[in-house]
N, C-alpha and C positions, 0 to 999 in steps of 0.2 A: 433560364431553366437549368443550364449547365451548372451555374453557381449554386442553385438549390440542391442539385444532385451531389455536387462536391461537398456541400455542407453536411448532407446526410451521411455520406461516406466517412467524413472525418468524425462525425458524432458516433457512428457505429464502431469505428476503430477505437475511439476512446472508451466506449462501453466494453469492447472486447478486452482491452488492457486492464480495465478495472475488474472485470470478471476474472481474469487470470490471477490478479493479485488476491482477490477475495477467496478463490477456491484453490489456490496453490497449496499443495500438500506435500511437496518434495522435502524429505528430511535432510538435515545437514550432516556433517561428518560424525556428530554425536548421536545421530538418530532422532533429533528433535525437529519438529515441524517449525518452519520459520513463520513467525507472527501468527500463532494459532488463535482461535477464538477462546476467550476466557469463559469458563463455565463455573457457575456457582456451586455451592455445597450440595444443593438438592439435585443437580444434574450430574456433577462430576464425582461426588463422594468426597470424603475427607474426615476431618476430626473437628469435634466441637468441645471446647473447654469452658467450664463454668467456674468463675472465681467469686469469692465473697469479699466485699470491701469492709474494712473495719472503720466504722464511722462513730465509734463510741466517744472519741475525743472532740467531736464537733457538736455545735448547737444545731438544732433542726433546720434553721434557716440557711445554714452554710452547706448542708449535705448535697443539695442538687448541683451546685456549682462545683463542689469538690469531686463528685462522681463524674461529672461531665469532663473535667480536666483529666481525671484518671482514665476515662475511656479514650480520650484523644491521645494520651501518652502511650497507652498500650497499643493503639492502632498505629501510631508512628513507630513504635518499637517493632511490631510485627512486620510492617512494611520495610523496615531497614534490612530484615533478613531475607527479603526477596520472595516472601510468600505470595502466591498468586491471589491478589485481590481479596484480602481477608474481610470478614464482616465482624465488626466489633460493636456491640450494643449493650446498653445497660437496662436493667429492669429491677423493679422492687417486688420482692416476694415475702409476704408476711413480715414486713418491716425490715427485711434484710436487703441491702443494696448489692446487686450481683452484676457481674460483667460476663457476657457470653462472647467467646471468641470462636468464630467459625473459620476453619482453614481448608479451603477446597484443595483437593489433590494430595493432601498429606494424610496417609493412612497409618503411619507409625506414630502412636500417641506419645511415646518417649521423645521422638524427634520434634513433634509439635510443641511439647512443653519446653524442650531445649531451644526451639526457635524463638520463643518469647523470651527465654533467658531469665536469669535472676536479676531483674531490674531493681536496683536498690532504692529503698525509701530513705530519704535524707532528712534529719531533724537536728535542730540546734536547741538545746535546753539549758536553762539556768538551774543551779542548785536551789533547793528549798531553803527558806530562811534559817532554820535551826542547824543546817549543815554548812552554811557559808563560812563560819569561823573554824569549825572542827574538821570539815571535810568528810568524805565518805570513808567508813571503816575499811582498812586495807584488805581484810579477809573477804569482804563482800566483793571488792573489785577483782581480786585474784581468783575467786571461785566462779568458773564459767557457768555453772548451773544457776548461780544467783545473778551474776552480772548480765546475763542475757534474758532475764525474765521480766515479765510485765510488772511483777511485784517490786522488783529492784528499781525499775524506772519510776513507778508511781510513788515509791517510798522516799526517794532521794531527790527527784527532779520535778521542776515545774512543767506545765504544759509547753509544747514547742513554741518558741518565739519566731522561728523561721523553718520552712519546710522546702522540699524539692520543687514545689510549684513556683518558687521565686528564683529558681536557678536559671541563669542565662547561658553559661557555658562552663566547661571544665577543661583544664589542660594539664599536662605533665611538665613539671619543672624539676630542677635539681638544686638541692640545698647547697649554697656556696660554701658553707662551713663543713658539713659532713659528707657532701657529695651524694647523699641518698635522694632517691626520687620522691617527690611530694606531688600532691594534686592541688592545683590552684583553681579555686572556683570563683566565678563572678556572678553576682546577683543582678536581676533586672532592676529597673528604676524603682519600683515599689519595694523590692527586697533590699536595695541599697539604702533607702531611707530608714527602713526598719532596723537594719544592721547598724547603721550609724547611731540611731537612737538607743539601741540596746547597749552598744559599747560605751556610749557616753554616760548612760545612767548606771552602768554596772562595772565601771572600771575597778580593777583589783579582784574581781570575782571570776570564778571558773565558768566557761561556756562549753558545755559538753556537746560533742558531735556524735550522733548515732546514725549508723548505717544498718538498715534492716533490723532495727531494734537492738543492735549491739553497740556498746560504747566503743567508739573508735579512739577518741582522745578527748581531753578536757583541758585545753590551754587556758591560761590566765589572761584576762583582758588587761593589757598594760596601758592602753590609751584609746582614745576615740579613733575608730577606724572608718574613714570615709572612702568613697569610691566603690564600695560594695565588693571587696575582695577578702577571701578567707583561704587558709591553707589547711589541708588535711594531710597529716603525716602519720606514719605507722610502720616504719621499717619495711616499706614495700620493696619488692623486686621490681625492676623496670617493667616487665610484662604485666605484673599485678597493677601497677599504677596506671598503665595504659588502658587496661581492661576496665578499671574503675572509672577513669575519665570518660571512656567511650560509653559505658553504661549510664553515667550521669548525663552526658550530653544527649543521649537518645532516649531519655525517659526516666528521670528521677520521679518515682511515684509519690504523689501527694498524700496517698493513704496506703496503709498496709493491706495486702490482699492474700487470700488463702485459696488454693485450688480445692474445690469441693466436689467436682464432678467432671468426668470425661465420657465422651460418646464417640464411637467409630461409626460413621455413616457410610454404608456400602454404596457403590456406584450402580448397582443393579436397578434400583428405582429410577435413577437418572437416565440410564440407558433406555429403559422402557418409555420414559417420558419423552426423551429425544426422538426415539423411533416413532412413537405415536404422533408426536407433534409434527415431525417432518412429513409423515405420510398424510396427515390431515391437511397440512399446509399445501403440499404438492397437489393433492386432489382438488382442494378448494381453488387453488391458483389456476389450474387447467380448466376447471368448470367455468370460472369467471372469464378467462380469456376466450373460451369457446362461445360463451354467451355474448361477449362484446363483439366478436367477429361476425356471428350470425345476425345479430340484431342491428349493429351499426356499420357493418361491412368495412370499407376502407378506413374510416375513422376508428372503428373497433380494432383493426390491425395496428394502427398508429398508437392507440391507447395501450394495447398489449405490449408493444415495444417500449413505450414510456413506462409502463408498470414494471417491466423487466428491468429497465434501467433504475427505477426506484428501488427495487429489491436489492440490486447489486450495490448501489451507492450507499444504502443504509447499512448493509453488511460490511461495506468498506469502512464506514465510520465506526461500526462496532469494533472492528479490528484496530483501527487507527487510534481511537481515543485512549485505551480500549474500554469497552463496556463489558461488565461481567453479566453473562446471560444466565438468568434463573427462570424457573417456570413462570413466575409473575412477569418477568421481563419479556419473555417470548409472547405472553398474552398481549402485552402492550404493543409489540411489534405487529402481531396479526391484526389487531384492531386498526392500527395505522394503515395497513394494506387496504382494509375496507374503506377507510376514509379517502385514500388515494383513488380507488375505483369510483367512489361516490362523486368526487370532483369531476372526473372525466364524463360521467353520465350527465351531470348537471350541464356541462359545457355542450355536449352533443344535443341535449334536449333544447337548449337555447338556440342552437344552430338550426334545428328542425323548425322552431317557431319562426325564425327569420326567413327560412325557405318558404314557409306557408304564406308569408307576407309578399312573396313574389321576388325576393332578392335572388341574384345569381349566387353560385356557390361561394365565390371568393368574398363577396360582400357579406354573405350570411355567416361565413367563418369569422370574419373580423368583428361583426356585430355580436355574434354569439359569445365570443370570448369576452367582449366588453360588458355584456349584460350579466354573464355568469360570474365575473370577477368579484363583484361586491359581496355576493352570497358566499362564494368560496373563501374570500378574505375574512369575513366576519366569523364564519363557522370555524375556520382553522385557527384564527387568533384566539377565540374563546377556548378552543381545545388546548392551545399552548399555555394560556393563562391557568387553566385548570391543572395542567401538568406541572407548572411551576409551583402552584400552591401545594399539590400533593408531594412534590419533591422537597419543599421547604419544611413542611410540617409532618411528613410521614416518617414511618420507621424505615429500616433498611430495605425490607421487602417491597413496601409501597414506593420507595424511591426508585428501585429498579424498574418497576412498572411505569412510573412517571417519566423516567429518563428515556426509555425506549419509545414510549408513546409520544413524548414531546419531540424527540428527534425525528420520529416517523412522520408526524404531522408537518414539521418544518420542511422535510425533504419532499413530501407529497405535494406541498404547496408549490414548490419549485418545479417538480416534474410535470404536474398536471397543467399548470398555467404556461410555463415557459418552454419546456421540452415538447409537450404535445402540440402547443401552438406553432412552434418553429417547424416541426416535422409536417404538421397538417398543412400549413401554408406552402411548404416546399412542394407538395404533391397536388395542390389545389389547381384545377384548370381555370383558364380565364373565362370560359363560358360554361354551358351545361352539357357539353358533349359527353362527359363521364358521369351523368346524373345518377346512374344505377349504383355505382360503387359508393356514392355519397348519400344514398337513401337509407332507410331504416325499416326494421320490421320485415314482414313478409310481402309487403306491397311491391309489385313490379312496375307500377305506373308512376309517372311524374305527377307532382301536385298540379291540380288544375289551375292554380293561381301562379304557377312558376312561369317566369319570363325566359324565353330562350334568347340568349345573347351570344 
């Protein structure tokens, strides 16, 4: 008995420490809360930016893949700047491919745009056939109004033979002859093969390098270049070369993009949603605990402690992973609380059935958990599978719901079966001396079939 009590004490101490971690709100020297909960745009407020992707140079079959790569690149780029859990999604509107970037907590639109940065689009283009011998007229190259235009590119150059999506990495080197910084770029395996084929087939021709639609340089291919390396030079200052290499490394865009819309989302709606959600959750939680204690007595108290542990451990995971909490995510969490309660009720009802068969309390608890396990397992596993499907195929909002629901179901399975069982067995008497606290409902009598042992 002492060992059981000791186990309960250790368990409760662990619960207390976890509780302190989850609800710790002491700010550091900068006034920031250590390990705060991450809130989504709908709860915290922030900025939403909408970009239009230029897919005019692609065939229709290549558009979905290119836009997907573009979305991943922008998401990686935004994450690089430490923005709190951005949401980057793509959508098609009247034939236009758009990228929507949601930045929770950033209310300065200029800062939001700056955080994404001028991520360069990188293209390698060959001269069109009629200009391979004569070259581009010098006045066209020197005139910035011409050289930076789409008409200039389409008039003198072929479609890109390589783009930023084939880029593996970029680094700053110094030219051994001039001492000027240059940017050395390496292509991935597929890009290396294409680059070798291009330099083999077009030796002696110019291969122009475009950054953000502007001609950077047009070196002559002197020989076949294998290994997938190319050099971008342009009288860079060291800081300019480093900035270019960094931007290329963290997201050379496979497609040009244009900012077409900005929206500032105020936190007032989020504050109302959080307040209403917390109030509803607290009232619902207390009502459920009250019902469990009145109807199931001591097992109800154990279930309430287990349920409290469930809430604390799931919030602990939300902080640890961390999970961005949105309104949809909170809905998934609240549903999972109901699933955790349902598992405890199923266990207790099975225990009641075993008691009606005449078993003593200890045997009834053991048999009740055994009988309830298969039903709990099947229902929880089907819920987890559903969450995985929603997460895999759903949009960002659906994924938030699926993630919190799936985590909640997994944790509820652990707390309902293992935590509740361990605590209930620790306080279960050997006989029926404490039959009342293990009863249920409003009955004050023992079951007529119960054996006193």
